[in-house]
VEXSE-833586 format. One line per 3 residues: number of its first residue (from 1); their letters; for each residue x, y, z of N, C-alpha, C. Coordinates in steps of 0.001 Angstrom, whole numbers, plus 500000, padded with zeros to 6 digits. Layout:
residues N
NUM	A	X/Y/Z/X/Y/Z/X/Y/Z; ...
END
This chain:
residues 138
1	MQP	500548/499154/499904/499988/500323/500320/500802/501085/500333; 500454/501991/499155/501974/503719/498953/500599/503956/500427; 500749/505105/500836/500322/505972/501962/499187/507208/502066
4	MEE	499083/507166/500112/498137/507811/498614/496877/507240/499005; 496841/505761/498862/496359/505194/499437/495296/503791/500543; 495872/505249/502219/494890/504969/503531/493529/505465/503284
7	KQV	493112/506046/502737/491871/506582/502849/490883/505784/501867; 491638/505307/500651/491126/504114/500146/489940/502725/500954; 491834/502530/501836/491557/500740/502538/490629/501463/503183
10	RDL	491078/502833/504323/489377/502664/505443/488283/502798/504479; 488591/503701/503597/486830/503464/503369/485837/502446/502639; 486995/501346/502032/487108/500213/501419/486347/498863/502591
13	YAA	487248/499089/503997/486978/498571/505093/485493/498265/506074; 485200/500098/505446/484054/500762/506324/483061/499922/504903; 482930/500778/504006/482097/499295/502629/482461/498116/503860
16	CHP	483152/497545/503839/483168/495335/503931/482104/495274/504957; 482535/496508/506245/481998/496162/507976/482224/497528/508348; 480301/498322/507795/479514/499219/508159/478923/498562/509559
19	DRE	478762/497863/510442/478780/497662/512221/480267/497593/512544; 480832/497808/511535/482585/497638/513015/483588/499410/512187; 483749/499107/514234/484246/500594/514763/485484/500841/512855
22	ARP	486428/502301/512446/487006/501632/511853/488555/501473/512662; 490016/501118/511992/490967/500586/512586/491713/502103/512886; 492040/501711/513723/492947/503284/515138/494037/503752/513801
25	PDW	494435/504798/514235/494828/506011/512830/496460/504672/512300; 497002/504844/511765/498203/504609/511695/497986/503015/511008; 496908/502292/511550/496489/500727/511269/497875/500487/510081
28	YTA	496905/500980/508891/497522/500653/507952/498782/500578/507749; 499433/501747/507910/501122/501678/507601/501437/500734/508893; 501017/500428/510550/501435/498881/510737/501695/498211/510764
31	YPT	501064/497688/509887/500389/496565/509882/500980/496362/507940; 501309/495835/507442/501449/495372/505797/500155/495183/505262; 500348/495934/504037/498886/496085/503883/498639/495627/502427
34	LVI	498545/494717/501821/498384/494738/499939/497334/495451/500077; 497066/495830/498271/495946/496237/498185/496271/495789/496097; 494882/495626/495426/494717/495270/494660/494268/496816/494201
37	VQW	494457/497322/492513/494279/498065/492164/494284/498830/491174; 492557/498667/490298/492202/498953/489516/491443/500112/489216; 491584/500911/487841/490856/502039/487126/491784/503045/488018
40	GAV	493192/502891/489123/493838/503821/489605/492275/503666/490820; 491479/503124/491332/490874/503281/492627/491145/501594/493899; 491321/501437/494907/492005/500196/496013/489827/499121/496155
43	VGF	490697/498326/494686/489316/497401/495005/489438/495907/495860; 490623/496173/495897/490581/494648/497066/492452/495436/497937; 491871/494717/499496/492543/494781/499831/492855/493677/500743
46	TSF	494595/493881/501708/494768/492412/503542/495901/493098/503543; 495675/493284/505169/496409/493197/506505/496556/492267/507263; 498126/492219/507437/498932/490516/508655/499934/491723/509162
49	SVS	500131/490650/510057/501833/491077/510990/502113/489206/510617; 503230/489711/510885/503882/488157/511515/505363/488158/512662; 504920/487149/513086/505413/487124/514652/506018/485817/515102
52	PGL	506728/485853/515912/507008/484866/515991/505991/484153/517166; 506087/483281/517608/505338/482542/518282/505594/481995/520058; 505366/481962/521049/505296/481405/522257/506799/480349/522395
55	TGV	506735/480057/520925/507321/478057/520727/509036/478412/519622; 508429/479986/519300/509039/480598/518198/508885/479751/517011; 507641/479588/516597/507283/479251/514894/506481/480523/514405
58	VTL	507187/480721/513477/506298/481980/513022/505789/482614/512588; 504502/483049/512333/503067/482979/512627/502974/484133/511497; 502303/483823/510057/501306/484613/509563/499847/484543/510468
61	YGN	499615/486241/510728/497921/486034/511641/497496/487759/510438; 496182/487214/509663/495573/487912/508450/494695/488365/509766; 494665/489707/509606/493492/490901/509129/492306/491378/509232
64	DLC	492756/491920/507345/491220/491897/507216/492056/490610/505949; 491267/491496/505089/491020/490755/503884/489149/491964/503551; 489714/492474/501692/488478/492733/502182/488037/492837/500249
67	VTP	487019/492899/499860/486713/493093/497938/485905/494121/497964; 485708/495024/497209/484717/495760/496539/483270/494682/496239; 482458/495600/496784/481432/494173/497037/480604/493840/495339
70	ALR	481106/495047/495040/480426/494559/493128/481245/494093/491778; 482667/493718/492870/483590/493153/492356/483883/491415/493154; 483339/491127/493643/483121/490072/494568/483130/488303/493864
73	NCG	483238/487496/493962/483439/486551/493489/484142/486421/491740; 484455/487464/492003/485964/487643/490903/487716/486869/490488; 487074/486376/491843/488664/485575/491827/490011/486444/493336
76	LGW	489981/488131/493185/490444/488492/494305/490738/489012/495391; 489470/488296/495474/489548/487757/497645/490878/486745/497219; 490296/485589/497197/491467/484974/496701/493784/485204/496231
79	QLA	493727/485424/494920/494619/486189/495270/495122/487189/496627; 494531/488193/496788/494685/488763/498258/495683/487644/499265; 494434/486474/499902/494603/485436/500168/496442/485198/499552
82	EAR	496344/484351/498060/497453/483582/498441/498490/484828/498441; 498148/485812/497692/499623/487113/498589/500105/486940/499859; 499134/487704/500590/500012/487171/501531/499835/485380/501981
85	MAL	500119/485230/501583/501052/483219/502453/501454/483032/501605; 502183/483907/500491/503528/483842/500232/503664/484887/500235; 504166/485940/500354/504541/486649/501656/505074/486379/503006
88	GRS	504605/485450/503884/504650/484898/505165/505481/483890/504861; 505959/483515/503711/506123/482005/503122/508052/482736/502439; 507495/484040/502827/508842/483927/501936/510003/484918/503144
91	VGA	509780/485541/504679/509741/485388/505347/510091/484430/506793; 509930/483590/506519/509823/482022/507065/508953/482439/508260; 507172/482243/508052/506822/482040/508629/506052/480751/508026
94	RLF	505404/480464/509373/504879/478521/509164/503459/477834/509656; 503403/478842/509475/502840/478396/510397/500547/479319/510329; 499627/479784/509295/498979/481314/509343/497505/480708/510551
97	IGI	496936/481866/511249/495177/481692/512072/495126/482913/511156; 493938/482995/510581/492916/484487/509915/491992/483989/511678; 490233/484995/511534/489221/484952/511841/488618/485078/511439
100	TEP	487144/484746/511064/486077/484953/510493/484429/484824/511431; 483653/485191/510571/482451/484866/510696/481990/483640/510679; 481194/482436/510891/480678/481574/510493/479544/482343/509293
103	SNA	479070/483329/509341/479077/483203/508133/479477/483838/506848; 479890/484606/506962/481161/484786/505665/481688/483887/504737; 480771/482944/503837/480502/481655/503327/481630/482426/502389
106	GMI	482642/483465/501170/483646/483934/500729/484546/483578/501449; 485053/483271/502389/486130/483593/503614/486567/481918/503705; 485796/482287/504051/485209/480387/504216/485906/479509/503414
109	RIF	485676/479689/502252/486047/479502/501151/487520/479277/500542; 487562/480432/501140/489378/480966/500625/489885/480519/501699; 489534/480255/503276/490424/478911/503398/490463/477635/504265
112	ERQ	488897/477100/503413/489177/475950/503179/489867/475604/501849; 489896/475860/500821/490887/476220/499457/492718/475920/500207; 492252/477131/501326/494098/477230/501009/494548/475229/502265
115	GLH	493541/475038/502109/494386/474034/504206/494324/474005/504604; 493191/475009/504901/493566/475476/506974/491822/474746/506850; 491851/475262/508333/490669/474410/509273/490854/475020/510448
118	ACQ	489248/475317/510350/488519/475878/511548/489069/475289/512732; 489431/476055/514777/489666/475267/515279/489188/475695/516954; 488864/477310/516287/488080/476853/517918/486316/478357/517681
121	RLP	485956/478573/517859/485207/479606/518015/485309/480114/519116; 485155/481052/518460/484921/481880/519638/484203/484078/520060; 483321/483021/521275/482145/483782/521070/481965/485049/521322
124	GYF	481581/486309/520419/481593/487455/521339/482044/488266/519871; 482997/487794/519392/484371/487409/518853/484221/489249/517886; 483404/489101/517038/482824/490767/516611/481156/491000/517140
127	GSE	481592/491689/518238/480608/492297/518590/478789/491415/518711; 478158/491560/517643/477439/490135/518347/477271/489111/517197; 477605/488883/517043/478149/487102/516051/479569/486782/517172
130	DGV	479624/485762/516497/480879/485087/516972/483054/485137/516070; 483110/484266/516063/484302/484937/515536/484210/482848/515538; 485275/482610/513975/485948/480926/514577/487257/480567/513532
133	AWL	488301/480692/514732/489325/480663/513869/490481/479483/513137; 490695/479807/512447/491743/478545/511394/492357/479040/510792; 492904/477753/511258/495283/477370/511542/494977/476592/510372
136	GGL	496154/476559/510318/496902/475577/508463/498616/476369/508827; 498786/475643/507856/500795/475623/507434/500777/476542/506291; 501838/476716/505867/502310/477799/505102/502882/476523/504040
END
């Protein structure tokens, strides 16, 4: 992400998650964010972090993955998810953890296609909706 794209990323986050609070200032600067730009506009993004766990296993954590509603089901989410995994592998990550709502069929399809498995239900993680943690190797 380029600094000039941050507002578009924030606007897309708001469009994808109208019931959630905006990310704090500098979130997308602090966490690496990959974007897809078409026709001069950000149409998809993913943010993530990489960290060694308590056991020393380097883990890639998926924070967000959003695609403009009009362009969903065109493969952009898959491209972003795969780019995120490739970047994680390139810096030595061996494990991925992501969280989504049980109602987010698109993200669940991507996680399943990547060989991840649901490992824990997180009651109230998204306020009124539970979260489900997904885990797998890179």
